[in-house]
DSSP file (Angstrom, degrees, kcal/mol; ACC not computed):
  #  RESIDUE AA STRUCTURE BP1 BP2  ACC     N-H-->O    O-->H-N    N-H-->O    O-->H-N    TCO  KAPPA ALPHA  PHI   PSI    X-CA   Y-CA   Z-CA
    1    1 A X              0   0    0      0, 0.0     2,-0.2     0, 0.0     3,-0.0   0.000 360.0 360.0 360.0 128.2    0.6  -11.9   -6.9
    2    2 A X        -     0   0    0      1,-0.1     2,-0.2    57,-0.0     3,-0.0  -0.536 360.0 -95.3 -79.5 152.3   -2.5  -13.7   -7.9
    3    3 A X        -     0   0    0     -2,-0.2     2,-0.3     1,-0.1    56,-0.2  -0.478  38.0-120.5 -68.2 127.6   -5.6  -11.5   -8.8
    4    4 A X        -     0   0    0     55,-2.6    -1,-0.1    -2,-0.2     5,-0.1  -0.545  16.6-139.6 -71.4 130.3   -7.9  -11.2   -5.8
    5    5 A X  S    S+     0   0    0     -2,-0.3     2,-0.6     1,-0.1    -1,-0.1   0.920  89.9  49.3 -60.5 -47.7  -11.3  -12.6   -6.9
    6    6 A X  S    S-     0   0    0      1,-0.1    -1,-0.1     2,-0.1    -2,-0.1  -0.856  75.7-150.6 -96.8 120.7  -13.4   -9.8   -5.2
    7    7 A X  S    S+     0   0    0     -2,-0.6     2,-1.5     1,-0.2    -1,-0.1   0.719  82.9  79.1 -60.4 -23.9  -12.2   -6.3   -6.1
    8    8 A X        -     0   0    0     -3,-0.0    -1,-0.2    76,-0.0     2,-0.2  -0.597  69.9-175.8 -92.8  80.7  -13.3   -4.9   -2.9
    9    9 A X        -     0   0    0     -2,-1.5     2,-0.1    73,-0.2    -2,-0.1  -0.490  26.7-115.0 -73.0 140.6  -10.5   -6.0   -0.6
   10   10 A X     >  -     0   0    0     -2,-0.2     4,-2.1     1,-0.1     3,-0.2  -0.360  25.6-110.1 -72.3 158.8  -10.9   -5.2    3.1
   11   11 A X  H  > S+     0   0    0     72,-0.2     4,-2.8     1,-0.2     5,-0.2   0.829 115.6  56.2 -61.7 -37.8   -8.5   -2.8    4.7
   12   12 A X  H  > S+     0   0    0      2,-0.2     4,-2.8     1,-0.2    -1,-0.2   0.904 105.5  49.5 -63.3 -42.4   -6.8   -5.5    6.7
   13   13 A X  H  > S+     0   0    0     -3,-0.2     4,-2.5     2,-0.2    -2,-0.2   0.945 114.4  47.8 -57.3 -49.5   -5.9   -7.7    3.7
   14   14 A X  H  X S+     0   0    0     -4,-2.1     4,-2.6     2,-0.2    -2,-0.2   0.911 108.9  51.3 -61.3 -44.0   -4.5   -4.6    2.0
   15   15 A X  H  X S+     0   0    0     -4,-2.8     4,-3.2     2,-0.2     5,-0.3   0.956 110.7  50.2 -55.7 -50.3   -2.5   -3.6    5.1
   16   16 A X  H  X S+     0   0    0     -4,-2.8     4,-2.8     1,-0.2    -2,-0.2   0.924 110.6  49.2 -54.9 -43.0   -1.0   -7.1    5.3
   17   17 A X  H  X S+     0   0    0     -4,-2.5     4,-2.8     2,-0.2    -1,-0.2   0.933 111.3  49.8 -55.3 -47.8   -0.1   -7.0    1.6
   18   18 A X  H  X S+     0   0    0     -4,-2.6     4,-2.8     2,-0.2     5,-0.3   0.930 112.5  47.2 -60.1 -50.4    1.5   -3.6    2.1
   19   19 A X  H  X S+     0   0    0     -4,-3.2     4,-2.8     1,-0.2     5,-0.2   0.925 113.1  48.3 -56.9 -48.1    3.5   -4.8    5.1
   20   20 A X  H  X S+     0   0    0     -4,-2.8     4,-2.2    -5,-0.3    -1,-0.2   0.949 114.5  44.9 -59.2 -50.8    4.6   -7.9    3.3
   21   21 A X  H  X S+     0   0    0     -4,-2.8     4,-2.1    -5,-0.2    -2,-0.2   0.882 116.0  46.1 -64.7 -39.4    5.7   -5.9    0.1
   22   22 A X  H  X S+     0   0    0     -4,-2.8     4,-2.9     2,-0.2     5,-0.3   0.936 110.1  52.0 -70.7 -45.0    7.5   -3.2    2.1
   23   23 A X  H  X>S+     0   0    0     -4,-2.8     5,-1.9    -5,-0.3     4,-1.1   0.923 112.7  47.0 -54.5 -44.0    9.3   -5.6    4.4
   24   24 A X  H  <5S+     0   0    0     -4,-2.2     3,-0.2    -5,-0.2    -1,-0.2   0.914 113.4  49.1 -65.8 -43.3   10.5   -7.6    1.2
   25   25 A X  H  <5S+     0   0    0     -4,-2.1    -2,-0.2     1,-0.2    -1,-0.2   0.892 119.4  35.3 -70.8 -40.7   11.6   -4.2   -0.5
   26   26 A X  H  <5S-     0   0    0     -4,-2.9    -1,-0.2     2,-0.1    -2,-0.2   0.477 109.9-119.2 -97.7  -0.1   13.6   -2.8    2.5
   27   27 A X  T  <5 +     0   0    0     -4,-1.1     2,-0.3    -5,-0.3    -3,-0.2   0.886  68.2 120.9  77.8  33.7   14.9   -6.2    3.7
   28   28 A X      < -     0   0    0     -5,-1.9    -1,-0.2    -6,-0.2    -2,-0.1  -0.941  69.7 -90.6-127.6 157.8   13.4   -6.4    7.2
   29   29 A X    >   -     0   0    0     -2,-0.3     3,-2.1     1,-0.1     4,-0.2  -0.391  38.0-119.9 -64.6 144.3   11.1   -8.8    8.9
   30   30 A X  G >  S+     0   0    0      1,-0.3     3,-2.3     2,-0.2    -1,-0.1   0.812 109.7  65.5 -51.8 -38.7    7.5   -7.9    8.6
   31   31 A X  G 3  S+     0   0    0      1,-0.3    -1,-0.3     3,-0.0    -2,-0.1   0.658  96.1  60.1 -60.4 -17.7    7.0   -7.6   12.4
   32   32 A X  G <  S+     0   0    0     -3,-2.1     2,-0.5     2,-0.1    -1,-0.3   0.473  79.5 104.8 -90.3  -1.1    9.4   -4.6   12.3
   33   33 A X    <   -     0   0    0     -3,-2.3     2,-0.6    -4,-0.2   -14,-0.1  -0.686  60.7-153.2 -83.1 122.6    7.3   -2.6    9.9
   34   34 A X    >   -     0   0    0     -2,-0.5     3,-1.3     1,-0.1    41,-0.3  -0.873   2.9-154.5 -92.5 120.2    5.4    0.3   11.8
   35   35 A X  T 3  S+     0   0    0     -2,-0.6    41,-3.1     1,-0.2    42,-0.4   0.569  91.4  55.0 -68.6  -9.8    2.2    1.0    9.8
   36   36 A X  T 3  S+     0   0    0     39,-0.2     2,-0.3    38,-0.1    -1,-0.2   0.466  86.0  95.5-107.4  -4.3    2.1    4.5   11.1
   37   37 A X  S <  S-     0   0    0     -3,-1.3    38,-0.6     1,-0.1    39,-0.1  -0.639  86.0-101.7 -84.2 147.1    5.6    5.6    9.9
   38   38 A X  B >>  -A   74   0A   0     -2,-0.3     4,-1.4    36,-0.1     3,-0.7  -0.348  27.8-117.6 -66.1 146.4    5.9    7.3    6.6
   39   39 A X  T 34>S+     0   0    0     34,-2.7     5,-2.9     1,-0.3     4,-0.4   0.832 114.4  58.7 -50.2 -38.2    7.1    5.2    3.7
   40   40 A X  T >45S+     0   0    0      1,-0.2     3,-1.4    33,-0.2    -1,-0.3   0.922 105.7  48.2 -62.5 -41.5   10.1    7.4    3.3
   41   41 A X  T <45S+     0   0    0     -3,-0.7    -1,-0.2     1,-0.3    -2,-0.2   0.733 105.7  58.3 -67.5 -23.4   11.2    6.7    6.9
   42   42 A X  T 3<5S-     0   0    0     -4,-1.4    -1,-0.3     2,-0.1    -2,-0.2   0.534 123.3-107.6 -82.8  -3.9   10.7    3.0    6.3
   43   43 A X  T < 5 +     0   0    0     -3,-1.4     2,-0.6    -4,-0.4    -3,-0.2   0.679  62.6 158.5  90.0  20.9   13.2    3.2    3.4
   44   44 A X      < -     0   0    0     -5,-2.9    -1,-0.3    -6,-0.2    -2,-0.1  -0.704  26.3-154.1 -86.2 122.4   10.8    2.9    0.6
   45   45 A X     >  -     0   0    0     -2,-0.6     4,-2.1     1,-0.1     5,-0.1  -0.283  30.0-106.6 -82.5 169.4   12.2    4.3   -2.7
   46   46 A X  H  > S+     0   0    0      2,-0.2     4,-2.8     1,-0.2     5,-0.2   0.866 124.7  54.9 -63.0 -38.1   10.1    5.7   -5.6
   47   47 A X  H  > S+     0   0    0      1,-0.2     4,-2.5     2,-0.2     5,-0.2   0.942 108.4  48.7 -65.3 -48.8   11.0    2.5   -7.5
   48   48 A X  H  > S+     0   0    0      2,-0.2     4,-2.7     1,-0.2    -2,-0.2   0.897 110.1  50.6 -52.4 -46.3    9.6    0.5   -4.5
   49   49 A X  H  X S+     0   0    0     -4,-2.1     4,-3.0     2,-0.2     5,-0.3   0.907 111.1  49.8 -62.0 -45.5    6.5    2.5   -4.4
   50   50 A X  H  X S+     0   0    0     -4,-2.8     4,-2.1     1,-0.2    -2,-0.2   0.938 113.4  44.2 -57.1 -49.7    6.0    2.0   -8.1
   51   51 A X  H  X S+     0   0    0     -4,-2.5     4,-2.1     2,-0.2    -2,-0.2   0.901 115.7  47.7 -59.4 -47.1    6.5   -1.8   -7.9
   52   52 A X  H  X S+     0   0    0     -4,-2.7     4,-3.0    -5,-0.2     5,-0.3   0.949 112.5  48.1 -68.3 -49.7    4.3   -2.2   -4.8
   53   53 A X  H  X S+     0   0    0     -4,-3.0     4,-2.8     1,-0.2    11,-0.2   0.894 111.1  52.3 -55.9 -37.8    1.4   -0.1   -6.3
   54   54 A X  H  X S+     0   0    0     -4,-2.1     4,-1.3    -5,-0.3    -1,-0.2   0.862 110.7  46.4 -68.0 -35.4    1.7   -2.0   -9.4
   55   55 A X  H  X S+     0   0    0     -4,-2.1     4,-2.1     2,-0.2    -2,-0.2   0.857 112.1  50.3 -67.6 -39.8    1.4   -5.4   -7.5
   56   56 A X  H  X S+     0   0    0     -4,-3.0     4,-3.5     1,-0.2     5,-0.3   0.934 109.0  54.8 -66.2 -43.9   -1.6   -4.1   -5.4
   57   57 A X  H  X>S+     0   0    0     -4,-2.8     5,-1.7    -5,-0.3     4,-0.8   0.838 109.7  44.4 -61.4 -34.4   -3.2   -3.0   -8.7
   58   58 A X  H  <5S+     0   0    0     -4,-1.3    -1,-0.2     3,-0.2   -54,-0.2   0.914 116.1  47.3 -66.1 -47.7   -2.9   -6.4  -10.2
   59   59 A X  H  <5S+     0   0    0     -4,-2.1   -55,-2.6     1,-0.2    -2,-0.2   0.932 119.3  39.3 -63.4 -49.6   -4.1   -8.0   -6.9
   60   60 A X  H  <5S-     0   0    0     -4,-3.5    -1,-0.2     2,-0.2    -2,-0.2   0.617 108.3-123.7 -81.7 -11.1   -7.1   -5.6   -6.5
   61   61 A X  T  <5S+     0   0    0     -4,-0.8     2,-0.3    -5,-0.3    -3,-0.2   0.792  77.2  92.7  74.6  29.7   -7.9   -5.6  -10.3
   62   62 A X  S   <S-     0   0    0     -5,-1.7     2,-0.3    -6,-0.2    -1,-0.2  -0.995  81.3 -98.2-148.7 152.1   -7.6   -1.8  -10.7
   63   63 A X        -     0   0    0     -2,-0.3     2,-0.5    -3,-0.1    -9,-0.1  -0.531  35.0-168.9 -71.6 128.8   -5.0    0.7  -11.6
   64   64 A X        -     0   0    0     -2,-0.3     2,-0.3   -11,-0.2    -7,-0.2  -0.982  18.7-131.1-122.1 125.5   -3.3    2.4   -8.7
   65   65 A X    >   -     0   0    0     -2,-0.5     3,-2.1     1,-0.2     4,-0.2  -0.536   9.7-137.1 -76.0 131.5   -1.1    5.4   -9.3
   66   66 A X  T >  S+     0   0    0      1,-0.3     3,-1.5    -2,-0.3     4,-0.2   0.777 102.6  71.8 -54.4 -26.3    2.3    5.2   -7.6
   67   67 A X  T >> S+     0   0    0      1,-0.3     3,-2.5     2,-0.2     4,-0.9   0.707  73.4  84.6 -61.7 -23.0    1.7    8.9   -6.7
   68   68 A X  H <> S+     0   0    0     -3,-2.1     4,-2.0     1,-0.3    -1,-0.3   0.724  75.4  70.2 -51.4 -25.8   -0.9    7.7   -4.2
   69   69 A X  H <4 S+     0   0    0     -3,-1.5    -1,-0.3     1,-0.2   -30,-0.2   0.744  95.7  54.4 -69.3 -23.0    1.9    7.2   -1.6
   70   70 A X  H <4 S+     0   0    0     -3,-2.5     3,-0.4    -4,-0.2    -1,-0.2   0.920 112.3  41.6 -74.9 -43.9    2.2   11.0   -1.4
   71   71 A X  H  < S+     0   0    0     -4,-0.9     2,-0.3     1,-0.3    -2,-0.2   0.801 130.2  27.7 -67.4 -30.0   -1.4   11.5   -0.6
   72   72 A X  S  < S+     0   0    0     -4,-2.0    -1,-0.3     1,-0.1     6,-0.2  -0.724  77.5 177.8-134.8  79.1   -1.6    8.6    1.8
   73   73 A X        +     0   0    0     -3,-0.4   -34,-2.7    -2,-0.3     2,-0.3   0.389  54.9  61.5 -81.2   1.8    2.1    8.3    3.2
   74   74 A X  B  > S-A   38   0A   0    -36,-0.2     4,-2.5     1,-0.1     5,-0.3  -0.849  85.0-115.7-122.5 169.5    1.8    5.5    5.6
   75   75 A X  H  > S+     0   0    0    -38,-0.6     4,-3.1    -2,-0.3     5,-0.3   0.952 116.8  48.5 -61.3 -48.5    0.8    1.9    5.4
   76   76 A X  H  > S+     0   0    0    -41,-3.1     4,-2.6     1,-0.2     5,-0.2   0.940 113.1  45.0 -53.7 -48.7   -2.2    2.6    7.5
   77   77 A X  H  > S+     0   0    0    -42,-0.4     4,-2.5     2,-0.2    -1,-0.2   0.912 115.4  46.8 -66.6 -41.3   -3.4    5.6    5.6
   78   78 A X  H  X S+     0   0    0     -4,-2.5     4,-3.1     2,-0.2     5,-0.4   0.946 113.1  51.3 -67.9 -48.2   -2.9    3.9    2.2
   79   79 A X  H  X S+     0   0    0     -4,-3.1     4,-2.1    -5,-0.3     6,-0.2   0.924 110.4  47.6 -54.7 -44.9   -4.6    0.7    3.4
   80   80 A X  H  <>S+     0   0    0     -4,-2.6     5,-2.8    -5,-0.3     6,-0.9   0.931 113.1  48.5 -64.6 -45.0   -7.6    2.6    4.6
   81   81 A X  H ><5S+     0   0    0     -4,-2.5     3,-2.4     4,-0.2    -2,-0.2   0.973 114.4  44.8 -59.0 -56.5   -7.8    4.6    1.3
   82   82 A X  H 3<5S+     0   0    0     -4,-3.1    -1,-0.2     1,-0.3    -2,-0.2   0.829 109.8  55.6 -56.4 -35.3   -7.6    1.5   -0.9
   83   83 A X  T 3<5S-     0   0    0     -4,-2.1    -1,-0.3    -5,-0.4   -72,-0.2   0.407 121.2-108.5 -80.2   1.9  -10.1   -0.3    1.4
   84   84 A X  T < 5S+     0   0    0     -3,-2.4    -3,-0.2     2,-0.2    -2,-0.1   0.529  92.5 109.5  85.5   7.6  -12.6    2.6    0.8
   85   85 A X  S   <S+     0   0    0     -5,-2.8     2,-0.4    -6,-0.2    -4,-0.2   0.803  75.7  43.9 -85.7 -27.7  -12.4    4.1    4.3
   86   86 A X  S    S-     0   0    0     -6,-0.9    -2,-0.2    -9,-0.1     2,-0.2  -0.936  76.5-141.6-114.7 130.9  -10.5    7.3    3.3
   87   87 A X        -     0   0    0     -2,-0.4     5,-0.1     1,-0.1    -6,-0.1  -0.552  38.2 -85.7 -84.8 162.1  -11.3    9.5    0.3
   88   88 A X    >   -     0   0    0     -2,-0.2     3,-1.0     1,-0.1     4,-0.5  -0.282  33.8-123.3 -58.7 147.3   -8.7   11.2   -1.8
   89   89 A X  G >  S+     0   0    0      1,-0.2     3,-0.7     2,-0.2    -1,-0.1   0.785 112.1  62.3 -63.6 -24.0   -7.6   14.5   -0.3
   90   90 A X  G 3  S+     0   0    0      1,-0.2    -1,-0.2     2,-0.1    -2,-0.1   0.695  97.2  59.3 -70.1 -19.6   -8.6   16.1   -3.7
   91   91 A X  G <         0   0    0     -3,-1.0    -1,-0.2     1,-0.2    -2,-0.2   0.619 360.0 360.0 -87.7  -9.5  -12.1   15.0   -3.1
   92   92 A X    <         0   0    0     -3,-0.7    -1,-0.2    -4,-0.5    -2,-0.1   0.425 360.0 360.0 -64.7 360.0  -12.5   17.0    0.1
């Protein structure tokens, strides 16, 4: 993944990256990925989550903890968080 020139990626671009990466990790076509199903139900392992958050971090130009998938357990929630639409549950 190439580094995204502007670190403030929009939610839709992040969502698309997540769908692409998860589809690749679990071996299904991207159109079969439901953005509202929990990662665990999609078949995402902890190894997959670590690899995916690492790739996203490089693309976004910032460190992303693999543990973020526990706080934001769906593609939609994680994309919205990384896009700046949702705060961390610890910030509430």
